[in-house]
C-alpha positions as a Markdown table, in Angstrom:
| # | Residue | x | y | z |
|---|---|---|---|---|
| 1 | Met | 34.0 | -15.4 | -9.5 |
| 2 | Ser | 30.2 | -15.0 | -9.1 |
| 3 | Ser | 29.6 | -12.4 | -6.3 |
| 4 | Pro | 27.4 | -13.7 | -3.1 |
| 5 | Arg | 23.7 | -13.3 | -3.4 |
| 6 | Arg | 22.0 | -10.3 | -1.4 |
| 7 | Pro | 19.3 | -12.3 | 0.9 |
| 8 | Leu | 15.8 | -11.0 | -0.1 |
| 9 | His | 13.3 | -9.5 | 2.3 |
| 10 | Phe | 10.4 | -11.7 | 3.6 |
| 11 | Asn | 6.8 | -10.3 | 4.4 |
| 12 | Ala | 3.8 | -12.1 | 5.8 |
| 13 | Phe | 1.1 | -10.7 | 3.3 |
| 14 | Val | -2.1 | -11.4 | 5.4 |
| 15 | Met | -5.3 | -9.9 | 6.3 |
| 16 | Asn | -7.5 | -9.2 | 9.3 |
| 17 | Thr | -10.1 | -11.3 | 7.8 |
| 18 | Asn | -11.2 | -15.2 | 7.2 |
| 19 | Ser | -10.5 | -15.4 | 3.5 |
| 20 | His | -8.1 | -12.8 | 2.2 |
| 21 | Ile | -6.2 | -14.4 | -1.3 |
| 22 | Gln | -6.4 | -17.9 | -1.3 |
| 23 | His | -10.5 | -18.6 | -1.0 |
| 24 | Gly | -12.0 | -21.7 | 0.1 |
| 25 | His | -9.2 | -23.1 | 2.1 |
| 26 | Trp | -10.4 | -21.6 | 5.3 |
| 27 | Arg | -12.5 | -24.2 | 5.6 |
| 28 | Arg | -9.5 | -26.8 | 5.8 |
| 29 | Pro | -9.2 | -28.4 | 9.5 |
| 30 | Asp | -6.0 | -26.9 | 10.0 |
| 31 | Ala | -7.2 | -22.8 | 9.2 |
| 32 | Glu | -6.9 | -21.0 | 12.2 |
| 33 | Gln | -7.9 | -17.9 | 10.2 |
| 34 | Val | -11.3 | -18.8 | 10.5 |
| 35 | Asp | -11.2 | -17.0 | 14.2 |
| 36 | Phe | -9.3 | -14.3 | 12.7 |
| 37 | Glu | -11.0 | -11.9 | 15.7 |
| 38 | Asp | -9.3 | -13.9 | 18.2 |
| 39 | Val | -6.2 | -11.4 | 18.9 |
| 40 | Asp | -4.3 | -14.6 | 20.2 |
| 41 | Val | -4.4 | -16.0 | 16.6 |
| 42 | Trp | -2.0 | -12.6 | 15.5 |
| 43 | Ile | 0.0 | -12.4 | 18.3 |
| 44 | Asp | 1.2 | -16.2 | 17.8 |
| 45 | Leu | 1.7 | -15.8 | 14.0 |
| 46 | Ala | 3.8 | -12.5 | 14.8 |
| 47 | Arg | 5.9 | -14.6 | 17.0 |
| 48 | Val | 6.1 | -17.6 | 15.1 |
| 49 | Leu | 7.5 | -15.1 | 11.8 |
| 50 | Glu | 9.7 | -13.0 | 14.2 |
| 51 | Glu | 11.6 | -16.7 | 15.3 |
| 52 | Ala | 11.6 | -17.4 | 11.7 |
| 53 | Lys | 13.4 | -13.9 | 11.0 |
| 54 | Phe | 10.5 | -12.4 | 8.7 |
| 55 | Asp | 10.8 | -8.8 | 7.7 |
| 56 | Ala | 7.8 | -7.8 | 8.3 |
| 57 | Met | 3.8 | -8.8 | 8.5 |
| 58 | Phe | 1.9 | -6.8 | 5.7 |
| 59 | Phe | -1.7 | -6.3 | 6.3 |
| 60 | Ala | -3.7 | -5.8 | 3.7 |
| 61 | Asp | -7.2 | -4.2 | 3.9 |
| 62 | Val | -10.4 | -2.8 | 2.2 |
| 63 | Thr | -12.9 | -0.5 | 3.3 |
| 64 | Gly | -15.8 | -1.6 | 2.0 |
| 65 | Leu | -17.3 | -5.0 | -0.5 |
| 66 | Tyr | -16.0 | -5.7 | -4.0 |
| 67 | Gly | -18.0 | -5.8 | -6.8 |
| 68 | Asp | -21.2 | -4.2 | -8.3 |
| 69 | Ala | -21.9 | -2.1 | -4.8 |
| 70 | Asp | -25.9 | -2.5 | -5.7 |
| 71 | Ala | -25.7 | -6.0 | -6.3 |
| 72 | Asp | -26.8 | -8.7 | -3.7 |
| 73 | Phe | -23.4 | -9.2 | -1.5 |
| 74 | Glu | -24.5 | -12.8 | -0.9 |
| 75 | Val | -20.8 | -14.6 | -2.3 |
| 76 | Tyr | -18.5 | -12.3 | 0.0 |
| 77 | Ala | -20.4 | -13.1 | 3.0 |
| 78 | Arg | -20.7 | -16.8 | 2.3 |
| 79 | His | -17.2 | -17.1 | 1.8 |
| 80 | Gly | -16.0 | -14.5 | 4.5 |
| 81 | Leu | -14.5 | -13.4 | 1.5 |
| 82 | Gln | -12.9 | -9.8 | 3.4 |
| 83 | Ile | -16.6 | -9.2 | 4.8 |
| 84 | Pro | -16.3 | -9.7 | 7.9 |
| 85 | Ser | -12.7 | -7.9 | 8.2 |
| 86 | Asn | -11.1 | -5.7 | 11.4 |
| 87 | Asp | -9.3 | -3.0 | 11.3 |
| 88 | Pro | -5.6 | -3.5 | 10.9 |
| 89 | Thr | -4.0 | -0.5 | 12.1 |
| 90 | Val | -5.7 | -1.5 | 15.9 |
| 91 | Leu | -4.4 | -4.7 | 15.9 |
| 92 | Leu | -1.0 | -3.1 | 15.2 |
| 93 | Gly | -1.0 | -2.0 | 18.7 |
| 94 | Ala | -0.8 | -5.6 | 20.2 |
| 95 | Leu | 1.5 | -6.6 | 17.8 |
| 96 | Ala | 3.9 | -4.1 | 18.6 |
| 97 | Val | 4.2 | -4.9 | 22.3 |
| 98 | Ser | 4.0 | -8.6 | 21.9 |
| 99 | Thr | 7.1 | -8.4 | 19.3 |
| 100 | Gln | 10.5 | -6.5 | 19.4 |
| 101 | His | 11.8 | -7.1 | 15.7 |
| 102 | Ile | 9.5 | -7.7 | 13.2 |
| 103 | Gly | 8.4 | -4.9 | 11.2 |
| 104 | Leu | 4.4 | -4.2 | 11.0 |
| 105 | Ala | 2.9 | -2.8 | 7.9 |
| 106 | Leu | -0.7 | -1.3 | 7.6 |
| 107 | Thr | -3.0 | -0.5 | 4.8 |
| 108 | Ser | -4.5 | 2.8 | 5.1 |
| 109 | Asn | -6.2 | 4.4 | 1.8 |
| 110 | Val | -6.6 | 8.0 | 1.5 |
| 111 | Val | -10.4 | 8.5 | 1.9 |
| 112 | Gln | -10.9 | 6.6 | 5.1 |
| 113 | Asn | -9.3 | 9.0 | 7.5 |
| 114 | His | -8.1 | 12.6 | 7.5 |
| 115 | Pro | -4.3 | 13.1 | 7.3 |
| 116 | Phe | -4.1 | 14.8 | 10.7 |
| 117 | Asn | -5.7 | 12.0 | 12.3 |
| 118 | Phe | -4.0 | 9.1 | 10.4 |
| 119 | Ala | -0.2 | 10.8 | 11.0 |
| 120 | Arg | -1.4 | 10.5 | 14.5 |
| 121 | Gln | -2.1 | 7.3 | 14.9 |
| 122 | Val | 0.8 | 6.2 | 12.8 |
| 123 | Ser | 3.3 | 8.3 | 15.0 |
| 124 | Thr | 1.7 | 6.4 | 18.1 |
| 125 | Leu | 2.4 | 3.2 | 16.7 |
| 126 | Asp | 5.9 | 3.9 | 15.9 |
| 127 | His | 6.1 | 4.7 | 19.4 |
| 128 | Ile | 4.8 | 2.0 | 20.7 |
| 129 | Ser | 7.0 | -0.2 | 18.3 |
| 130 | Arg | 9.9 | 1.5 | 18.5 |
| 131 | Gly | 10.1 | 2.4 | 15.1 |
| 132 | Arg | 9.0 | -0.9 | 13.6 |
| 133 | Ile | 5.6 | 1.2 | 11.2 |
| 134 | Ala | 5.2 | 1.0 | 7.8 |
| 135 | Trp | 2.6 | 2.3 | 5.9 |
| 136 | Asn | 1.1 | 0.9 | 2.5 |
| 137 | Ile | -0.6 | 3.8 | 0.6 |
| 138 | Val | -3.7 | 2.7 | -1.2 |
| 139 | Thr | -6.0 | 5.1 | -3.1 |
| 140 | Gly | -9.4 | 2.3 | -2.5 |
| 141 | Met | -11.0 | 0.0 | -5.1 |
| 142 | Gln | -14.5 | -0.3 | -4.3 |
| 143 | Asp | -17.8 | 2.1 | -5.3 |
| 144 | Asn | -19.2 | 0.6 | -2.1 |
| 145 | Gly | -15.7 | 1.7 | -0.1 |
| 146 | Ala | -16.0 | 5.1 | -1.3 |
| 147 | Arg | -20.0 | 5.0 | -0.8 |
| 148 | Asn | -19.0 | 4.1 | 3.2 |
| 149 | Phe | -17.3 | 7.5 | 3.4 |
| 150 | Gly | -19.3 | 9.9 | 1.8 |
| 151 | Leu | -18.9 | 9.7 | -1.9 |
| 152 | Ser | -21.3 | 8.9 | -4.7 |
| 153 | Arg | -18.6 | 6.7 | -6.3 |
| 154 | Leu | -15.0 | 5.8 | -6.4 |
| 155 | Val | -13.5 | 9.1 | -7.7 |
| 156 | Asp | -11.5 | 8.5 | -11.0 |
| 157 | His | -8.3 | 6.8 | -11.5 |
| 158 | Thr | -5.8 | 9.5 | -12.0 |
| 159 | Glu | -7.8 | 11.8 | -9.7 |
| 160 | Arg | -7.1 | 9.2 | -6.9 |
| 161 | Tyr | -3.7 | 9.9 | -7.3 |
| 162 | Arg | -3.7 | 13.1 | -7.3 |
| 163 | Trp | -5.7 | 13.5 | -3.7 |
| 164 | Ala | -3.0 | 11.2 | -2.9 |
| 165 | Glu | -0.2 | 13.5 | -3.7 |
| 166 | Glu | -2.2 | 16.0 | -1.6 |
| 167 | Tyr | -2.9 | 13.6 | 1.4 |
| 168 | Val | 0.8 | 12.6 | 1.6 |
| 169 | Asp | 2.2 | 16.1 | 1.4 |
| 170 | Val | 0.2 | 16.7 | 4.8 |
| 171 | Ala | 1.6 | 13.6 | 6.2 |
| 172 | Tyr | 5.1 | 14.5 | 5.1 |
| 173 | Lys | 4.7 | 17.9 | 6.6 |
| 174 | Leu | 3.6 | 16.6 | 10.2 |
| 175 | Trp | 5.8 | 13.8 | 10.1 |
| 176 | Glu | 9.4 | 15.5 | 9.1 |
| 177 | Gly | 8.4 | 19.4 | 9.3 |
| 178 | Ser | 6.6 | 20.2 | 12.6 |
| 179 | Trp | 9.0 | 19.1 | 15.1 |
| 180 | Asp | 12.5 | 20.2 | 14.7 |
| 181 | Asp | 15.4 | 17.8 | 15.9 |
| 182 | Gly | 16.0 | 18.5 | 19.9 |
| 183 | Ala | 12.4 | 19.7 | 20.4 |
| 184 | Leu | 11.8 | 17.4 | 22.8 |
| 185 | Leu | 13.7 | 18.0 | 26.5 |
| 186 | Lys | 11.7 | 16.6 | 29.2 |
| 187 | Asp | 14.6 | 18.8 | 31.3 |
| 188 | Lys | 12.8 | 18.3 | 34.7 |
| 189 | Glu | 15.2 | 20.7 | 36.3 |
| 190 | Arg | 14.3 | 23.5 | 34.4 |
| 191 | Gly | 10.9 | 22.5 | 34.0 |
| 192 | Val | 10.9 | 22.7 | 30.3 |
| 193 | Tyr | 9.0 | 19.6 | 28.8 |
| 194 | Ala | 9.4 | 20.6 | 25.4 |
| 195 | Asp | 10.8 | 23.5 | 23.6 |
| 196 | Val | 8.4 | 25.8 | 21.9 |
| 197 | Ser | 10.6 | 27.4 | 19.6 |
| 198 | Lys | 11.2 | 24.4 | 17.6 |
| 199 | Ile | 7.9 | 23.1 | 17.1 |
| 200 | His | 5.5 | 24.6 | 14.4 |
| 201 | Lys | 2.1 | 24.8 | 12.9 |
| 202 | Ile | 2.2 | 23.9 | 9.3 |
| 203 | Asn | -0.4 | 25.8 | 8.3 |
| 204 | His | -1.3 | 23.6 | 5.0 |
| 205 | Glu | -3.9 | 24.6 | 2.6 |
| 206 | Ser | -5.4 | 22.7 | -0.3 |
| 207 | Glu | -8.0 | 21.5 | -2.6 |
| 208 | Arg | -9.3 | 19.0 | 0.0 |
| 209 | Tyr | -7.0 | 20.3 | 3.2 |
| 210 | Arg | -7.2 | 22.7 | 5.6 |
| 211 | Val | -4.5 | 21.4 | 8.5 |
| 212 | Glu | -3.1 | 24.0 | 10.9 |
| 213 | Gly | -1.0 | 21.9 | 13.1 |
| 214 | Pro | 1.3 | 21.3 | 15.1 |
| 215 | His | 1.6 | 17.4 | 15.3 |
| 216 | Leu | 0.8 | 16.3 | 18.1 |
| 217 | Pro | 3.2 | 13.5 | 18.9 |
| 218 | Ser | 7.1 | 14.5 | 18.8 |
| 219 | Pro | 9.1 | 12.6 | 16.3 |
| 220 | Ser | 9.5 | 8.5 | 16.4 |
| 221 | Gln | 12.2 | 6.9 | 15.7 |
| 222 | Gln | 11.6 | 6.8 | 11.8 |
| 223 | Arg | 9.6 | 10.4 | 11.7 |
| 224 | Thr | 7.9 | 9.0 | 8.5 |
| 225 | Pro | 6.9 | 5.5 | 8.7 |
| 226 | Leu | 8.7 | 3.7 | 5.6 |
| 227 | Leu | 6.6 | 3.7 | 2.8 |
| 228 | Phe | 4.8 | 0.9 | 0.9 |
| 229 | Gln | 2.9 | 1.6 | -2.0 |
| 230 | Ala | 0.9 | -1.3 | -4.2 |
| 231 | Gly | -0.9 | 0.5 | -7.4 |
| 232 | Ser | 1.0 | -1.0 | -10.7 |
| 233 | Ser | -1.0 | 1.2 | -12.9 |
| 234 | Val | 0.9 | 3.9 | -15.2 |
| 235 | Ser | -0.6 | 6.1 | -12.3 |
| 236 | Gly | 0.3 | 4.0 | -9.5 |
| 237 | Arg | 4.4 | 3.6 | -10.8 |
| 238 | Arg | 5.0 | 6.9 | -11.2 |
| 239 | Phe | 3.4 | 7.7 | -7.8 |
| 240 | Ala | 5.7 | 4.7 | -6.7 |
| 241 | Ala | 8.5 | 6.4 | -8.2 |
| 242 | Ala | 7.9 | 9.8 | -6.4 |
| 243 | His | 6.8 | 8.1 | -2.7 |
| 244 | Ala | 7.4 | 4.6 | -1.9 |
| 245 | Glu | 10.4 | 2.9 | -0.7 |
| 246 | Ala | 8.8 | -0.7 | -1.4 |
| 247 | Thr | 6.5 | -1.7 | -3.8 |
| 248 | Phe | 4.6 | -4.8 | -3.7 |
| 249 | Ile | 3.6 | -6.4 | -7.7 |
| 250 | Ile | 2.0 | -9.6 | -8.4 |
| 251 | Ala | 3.7 | -10.0 | -11.8 |
| 252 | Pro | 2.7 | -13.1 | -13.6 |
| 253 | Ser | 6.1 | -14.0 | -14.4 |
| 254 | Pro | 9.5 | -12.7 | -13.6 |
| 255 | Glu | 10.0 | -11.2 | -17.2 |
| 256 | Ile | 7.1 | -9.3 | -16.9 |
| 257 | Ala | 8.4 | -8.3 | -13.0 |
| 258 | Arg | 11.5 | -7.0 | -14.6 |
| 259 | Gln | 9.9 | -5.0 | -17.2 |
| 260 | Gln | 7.7 | -3.1 | -14.3 |
| 261 | Ile | 10.8 | -2.6 | -11.9 |
| 262 | Asp | 12.9 | -1.3 | -14.9 |
| 263 | Glu | 10.2 | 1.3 | -15.7 |
| 264 | Thr | 10.2 | 2.2 | -12.3 |
| 265 | Arg | 13.4 | 2.1 | -10.9 |
| 266 | Ala | 13.6 | 4.7 | -14.4 |
| 267 | Leu | 10.7 | 6.9 | -13.0 |
| 268 | Ala | 12.6 | 7.2 | -9.7 |
| 269 | Val | 15.4 | 8.8 | -11.3 |
| 270 | Glu | 13.2 | 11.4 | -13.2 |
| 271 | Phe | 12.0 | 12.4 | -9.9 |
| 272 | Gly | 15.3 | 12.9 | -8.6 |
| 273 | Arg | 15.6 | 9.8 | -6.9 |
| 274 | Glu | 18.1 | 6.6 | -6.9 |
| 275 | Pro | 17.0 | 3.8 | -8.4 |
| 276 | His | 17.3 | 1.5 | -5.7 |
| 277 | Asp | 15.8 | 4.0 | -3.1 |
| 278 | Ile | 12.5 | 1.5 | -4.1 |
| 279 | Lys | 12.6 | -2.0 | -3.4 |
| 280 | Phe | 10.2 | -4.0 | -5.0 |
| 281 | Phe | 8.3 | -7.3 | -3.0 |
| 282 | Gln | 6.7 | -9.8 | -4.8 |
| 283 | Gly | 3.6 | -11.7 | -3.7 |
| 284 | Leu | 3.7 | -15.6 | -4.1 |
| 285 | Ser | 2.5 | -18.3 | -2.3 |
| 286 | Phe | 4.0 | -22.1 | -2.1 |
| 287 | Val | 3.4 | -25.8 | -2.4 |
| 288 | Ile | 6.0 | -27.2 | -0.9 |
| 289 | Gly | 6.8 | -30.8 | -0.8 |
| 290 | Asp | 9.8 | -33.2 | 0.4 |
| 291 | Thr | 9.8 | -34.9 | -3.2 |
| 292 | Glu | 8.5 | -33.0 | -6.5 |
| 293 | Ala | 5.8 | -35.8 | -6.8 |
| 294 | Glu | 5.0 | -35.1 | -3.2 |
| 295 | Ala | 4.4 | -31.1 | -3.9 |
| 296 | Gln | 2.8 | -31.9 | -7.1 |
| 297 | Ala | 0.2 | -34.1 | -5.4 |
| 298 | Arg | -0.2 | -31.4 | -2.2 |
| 299 | Ala | -0.7 | -28.9 | -5.8 |
| 300 | Glu | -3.3 | -31.0 | -6.8 |
| 301 | Glu | -5.2 | -31.5 | -2.9 |
| 302 | Tyr | -4.7 | -27.7 | -2.9 |
| 303 | Asp | -6.6 | -27.0 | -5.9 |
| 304 | Arg | -9.6 | -29.2 | -4.8 |
| 305 | Trp | -9.9 | -26.6 | -1.4 |
| 306 | Ser | -10.1 | -23.9 | -3.8 |
| 307 | Ser | -12.9 | -21.9 | -4.6 |
| 308 | Ala | -13.3 | -20.6 | -7.9 |
| 309 | Glu | -16.3 | -18.8 | -7.2 |
| 310 | Gly | -14.4 | -17.1 | -4.7 |
| 311 | Tyr | -11.6 | -15.9 | -7.0 |
| 312 | Leu | -13.6 | -14.8 | -9.7 |
| 313 | Ala | -15.6 | -13.0 | -6.8 |
| 314 | His | -12.3 | -11.2 | -5.8 |
| 315 | Met | -11.1 | -10.2 | -9.0 |
| 316 | Ala | -14.7 | -8.8 | -10.3 |
| 317 | Ile | -14.1 | -5.8 | -12.5 |
| 318 | Val | -16.5 | -3.1 | -12.9 |
| 319 | Asp | -17.6 | -1.0 | -15.6 |
| 320 | Pro | -17.6 | 3.0 | -15.4 |
| 321 | Glu | -21.5 | 2.6 | -13.9 |
| 322 | Gly | -20.3 | 0.0 | -11.6 |
| 323 | Arg | -21.5 | -3.2 | -13.0 |
| 324 | Val | -19.6 | -6.3 | -12.8 |
| 325 | Tyr | -17.8 | -7.3 | -16.8 |
| 326 | Pro | -19.3 | -11.4 | -17.3 |
| 327 | Pro | -16.1 | -13.7 | -17.5 |
| 328 | Glu | -16.4 | -14.0 | -21.3 |
| 329 | Thr | -15.4 | -10.7 | -21.3 |
| 330 | Ala | -12.3 | -9.9 | -23.2 |
| 331 | Leu | -9.9 | -7.7 | -21.6 |
| 332 | Lys | -9.5 | -5.1 | -24.8 |
| 333 | Asp | -13.1 | -4.7 | -23.9 |
| 334 | Ile | -12.8 | -3.4 | -20.7 |
| 335 | Asp | -13.6 | 0.2 | -19.1 |
| 336 | Thr | -12.5 | 0.3 | -15.7 |
| 337 | Asn | -11.8 | 2.2 | -12.9 |
| 338 | Thr | -10.1 | -0.7 | -10.5 |
| 339 | Ala | -6.5 | -3.1 | -10.9 |
| 340 | Arg | -5.8 | -1.6 | -14.6 |
| 341 | Gly | -2.1 | -2.4 | -13.6 |
| 342 | Phe | -2.9 | -6.2 | -13.1 |
| 343 | Leu | -5.2 | -6.3 | -16.3 |
| 344 | Glu | -2.1 | -4.7 | -17.9 |
| 345 | Trp | 0.0 | -7.8 | -16.4 |
| 346 | Thr | -2.7 | -10.3 | -18.2 |
| 347 | Arg | -2.7 | -9.1 | -21.3 |
| 348 | Arg | 1.0 | -8.8 | -21.5 |
| 349 | Ala | 1.2 | -12.5 | -20.1 |
| 350 | Ile | -1.5 | -14.3 | -22.7 |
| 351 | Thr | 0.4 | -13.4 | -26.0 |
| 352 | Asp | -1.3 | -16.9 | -28.2 |
| 353 | Arg | -4.9 | -15.2 | -27.6 |
| 354 | Glu | -6.8 | -12.9 | -26.2 |
| 355 | Pro | -7.4 | -12.8 | -22.9 |
| 356 | Leu | -11.0 | -13.2 | -21.1 |
| 357 | Val | -12.0 | -11.7 | -17.5 |
| 358 | Glu | -12.1 | -15.4 | -16.2 |
| 359 | Asp | -8.3 | -16.0 | -16.9 |
| 360 | Leu | -7.6 | -12.7 | -14.1 |
| 361 | Gly | -8.6 | -15.4 | -11.2 |
| 362 | Asn | -6.6 | -18.2 | -12.9 |
| 363 | Arg | -3.7 | -16.1 | -13.2 |
| 364 | Leu | -4.3 | -14.9 | -9.6 |
| 365 | Thr | -4.0 | -18.4 | -8.5 |
| 366 | Arg | -1.5 | -20.4 | -11.0 |
| 367 | Asn | 1.1 | -17.8 | -12.0 |
| 368 | Ser | 1.7 | -16.6 | -8.5 |
| 369 | Arg | 2.6 | -19.7 | -6.9 |
| 370 | Ile | 5.1 | -22.3 | -6.7 |
| 371 | Val | 5.3 | -25.8 | -6.5 |
| 372 | Gly | 8.3 | -27.4 | -5.7 |
| 373 | Thr | 10.7 | -28.9 | -3.0 |
| 374 | Pro | 12.5 | -26.3 | -1.0 |
| 375 | Glu | 15.7 | -26.8 | -3.4 |
| 376 | Gln | 14.0 | -25.8 | -6.4 |
| 377 | Ile | 11.5 | -23.1 | -4.7 |
| 378 | Ala | 15.0 | -21.5 | -3.7 |
| 379 | Asp | 15.8 | -22.0 | -7.4 |
| 380 | Ala | 13.1 | -20.1 | -8.6 |
| 381 | Leu | 13.3 | -17.6 | -5.9 |
| 382 | Glu | 17.1 | -16.8 | -7.5 |
| 383 | Val | 15.3 | -16.6 | -10.7 |
| 384 | Trp | 12.6 | -13.8 | -9.3 |
| 385 | Gln | 15.9 | -12.1 | -7.8 |
| 386 | Glu | 17.6 | -11.9 | -10.5 |
| 387 | Ala | 14.3 | -10.3 | -12.5 |
| 388 | Gly | 15.2 | -7.6 | -9.9 |
| 389 | Val | 12.9 | -8.2 | -7.4 |
| 390 | Asp | 14.2 | -7.4 | -3.7 |
| 391 | Gly | 11.4 | -9.3 | -1.5 |
| 392 | Ile | 8.6 | -11.7 | -1.1 |
| 393 | Asn | 5.0 | -11.1 | 0.0 |
| 394 | Val | 4.6 | -14.6 | 1.1 |
| 395 | Val | 0.7 | -15.6 | 0.8 |
| 396 | Asn | -0.6 | -18.1 | 3.3 |
| 397 | Trp | -2.8 | -20.5 | 2.2 |
| 398 | Val | -4.0 | -21.8 | 5.8 |
| 399 | Ile | -2.5 | -19.5 | 9.4 |
| 400 | Pro | -0.4 | -20.6 | 10.8 |
| 401 | Gly | 0.6 | -23.5 | 8.9 |
| 402 | Ser | 1.6 | -22.0 | 5.7 |
| 403 | Phe | 4.3 | -19.8 | 7.2 |
| 404 | Glu | 5.1 | -22.3 | 9.6 |
| 405 | Glu | 6.0 | -25.0 | 6.9 |
| 406 | Phe | 7.7 | -22.1 | 5.0 |
| 407 | Ala | 10.1 | -21.2 | 8.0 |
| 408 | Glu | 10.8 | -24.9 | 9.0 |
| 409 | Lys | 11.2 | -26.2 | 5.2 |
| 410 | Val | 12.5 | -23.4 | 3.0 |
| 411 | Leu | 14.1 | -20.5 | 5.2 |
| 412 | Pro | 17.0 | -23.0 | 5.8 |
| 413 | Val | 17.6 | -24.0 | 2.3 |
| 414 | Leu | 17.2 | -20.3 | 1.2 |
| 415 | Arg | 20.0 | -19.0 | 4.0 |
| 416 | Glu | 22.6 | -21.5 | 2.7 |
| 417 | Arg | 22.4 | -20.1 | -0.6 |
| 418 | Gly | 22.7 | -16.5 | 1.4 |
| 419 | Leu | 19.1 | -15.8 | 0.3 |
| 420 | Ala | 17.5 | -15.2 | 3.8 |
| 421 | Gln | 18.6 | -13.2 | 7.0 |
| 422 | His | 20.1 | -15.3 | 9.7 |
| 423 | Glu | 19.7 | -12.0 | 12.1 |
| 424 | Tyr | 18.0 | -9.0 | 12.5 |
| 425 | Ala | 19.6 | -6.2 | 11.6 |
| 426 | Pro | 19.5 | -3.2 | 14.6 |
| 427 | Gly | 17.3 | -0.6 | 14.6 |
| 428 | Pro | 14.4 | 0.6 | 13.2 |
| 429 | Leu | 12.4 | -1.0 | 10.1 |
| 430 | Arg | 13.7 | 1.3 | 7.6 |
| 431 | Gln | 17.0 | 0.7 | 8.9 |
| 432 | Lys | 17.0 | -2.5 | 8.8 |
| 433 | Leu | 16.0 | -2.6 | 5.1 |
| 434 | Phe | 17.9 | 0.7 | 3.9 |
| 435 | Gly | 20.6 | 1.2 | 6.5 |
| 436 | Ala | 19.2 | 4.5 | 8.2 |
| 437 | Pro | 16.5 | 5.1 | 10.5 |
| 438 | Leu | 15.1 | 7.9 | 8.5 |
| 439 | Leu | 14.3 | 8.9 | 5.0 |
| 440 | Asn | 17.1 | 10.2 | 2.5 |
| 441 | Glu | 17.5 | 13.5 | 1.7 |
| 442 | Arg | 16.4 | 12.3 | -2.2 |
| 443 | His | 13.0 | 11.7 | -0.9 |
| 444 | Pro | 10.3 | 14.4 | -1.5 |
| 445 | Ala | 9.6 | 14.6 | 2.7 |
| 446 | Ala | 12.9 | 15.6 | 3.0 |
| 447 | Arg | 12.1 | 18.7 | 1.7 |
| 448 | Tyr | 10.0 | 19.7 | 5.2 |
| 449 | Arg | 12.9 | 19.1 | 7.7 |
| 450 | Gly | 13.5 | 22.5 | 8.7 |
| 451 | Ala | 10.8 | 24.2 | 6.5 |
| 452 | Phe | 8.7 | 25.5 | 9.1 |
| 453 | Ala | 11.5 | 26.8 | 11.7 |
| 454 | Thr | 10.7 | 30.6 | 10.5 |
| 455 | Ala | 7.2 | 30.1 | 10.1 |
| 456 | Gly | 6.7 | 29.7 | 14.3 |
């Protein structure tokens, strides 16, 4: 007798912009993302997702333009391809007070915000949301983004992850070590709001940061937000193995997803963690039909809306001098400081010939979508789960229709099979996903609990 299936987790993968992943679809009559700057678009979507019992809204973000930083960026402006875009960290405050259960994940890279200020912002959001915040830790991937924060260009790939190690170390000290349990008293009778003996400066000094502390917010329900990470290169996987609780992947097949998951879980053990301390979320989009023929017809219609120019602009790969590789360039000839993991996946997936840059866009659009009836989609998700995937980042074509359709047609079938939750588990986001509100003792942040008690 086979054991019952575990429910998959489902995130809505979105961005506070017009054209995020499925380029060209913003032109459709039913695409409300064209008015993404209207907060009601997001509040309404958050309520739809919460009613459908999605685990979280996962907001991507960038801090600069894609491609050659010295080139004309007309194609990005014309498509609204992540320009204009707004700050998800600010938006999460509005969503936190408009919802009760759904997790809220923000993306923030280590260049764009000093760790002291960032830690304070996240703690504030975690208080406002009553423990529903997650942080997607990224290191940046655009030269233009690096220039926006005073750098001449994007820092070397390996060095960016060294920077990330330093950045999270500061944040962990603030979130986990600056305030002991029981420091916040709110004692009106004695006139003592907080016990200073249990609040500590961290006196952090490292290559890039000097942070005295203490952390100004008191501990939120999670202390440290749930930690996502999306890097898939060798350096990215090692960082995920050491720090991530959830990893976002866009593997081109279940087989390649299994390889990456197995490799990262093995690395986690090397870092003193357990294999299932990390959950893996595969990015997928869905074309849904009541019959297979209807689904295929809709896929053809979606292809007509899709912009090949937009996909290629999004996947622009730059050389060490910041110039974009032409579409006909063989992937084996590429030397780049960005998107290394995605290049590796594509080379693994195409084995009958030498893959080219133009294949990246095709892989992004075709291999990460499932076309079929709700039952066929459920069958496919079972295969992904068997490969080790714990959850799905659902990529929309349009907002809110893609999510409404998934909730109405696919989720009931998944619930019948035990593949989707019926209700939210109680407690903060980490408790919903892992059964406890705080990071476990195997995580590197845990070493800072009580570490500053004798330092004053």
